[in-house]
C-alpha positions in Angstrom: 96.0 74.7 71.3 99.4 76.2 71.7 101.1 75.3 75.0 102.8 78.7 75.2 99.5 80.5 75.2 98.3 78.5 78.1 101.5 79.0 80.0 101.4 82.7 79.5 97.8 82.8 80.8 98.7 80.9 83.9 101.6 83.2 84.6 99.4 86.3 84.1 96.8 85.0 86.5 99.5 84.2 89.2 100.9 87.8 89.0 97.4 89.3 89.0 96.5 87.6 92.2 99.8 88.5 93.9 99.4 92.2 92.8 95.8 92.3 94.0 96.8 91.0 97.4 99.7 93.4 97.8 97.5 96.4 96.7 94.7 95.4 99.2 97.2 95.1 102.0 98.8 98.5 101.2 95.4 100.2 101.0 94.2 98.6 104.2 97.3 99.4 106.2 97.5 102.9 105.0 93.8 103.5 105.9 93.5 101.5 109.1 97.1 101.3 110.5 96.3 97.7 111.6 98.3 94.6 110.6 95.3 92.4 111.4 93.0 94.2 109.1 95.6 94.3 106.4 95.9 90.5 106.6 92.1 90.1 106.4 91.8 92.5 103.5 94.8 90.7 101.8 92.8 87.5 101.9 89.9 89.2 100.2 92.3 91.0 97.8 90.5 92.3 94.8 87.2 92.4 96.5 88.5 94.8 99.0 90.2 96.9 96.3 87.0 97.2 94.4 85.0 98.0 97.6 87.5 100.7 98.5 87.4 102.2 95.1 83.6 102.3 95.1 82.9 103.4 98.6 85.9 105.4 99.7 87.4 106.5 96.4 87.4 110.2 95.6 
């Protein structure tokens, strides 16, 4: 296998996780106005984003 392809995939996964966490924190803080809930939802990251989209999305 090509080493560059693996390297690209690892970088993409790293940025995807970071973006999901930031998105979850932003949604949570905007909705709840609580830093504690924002941290908790940041830990769950993409799970909270999908939950928010399914349950509270318009």
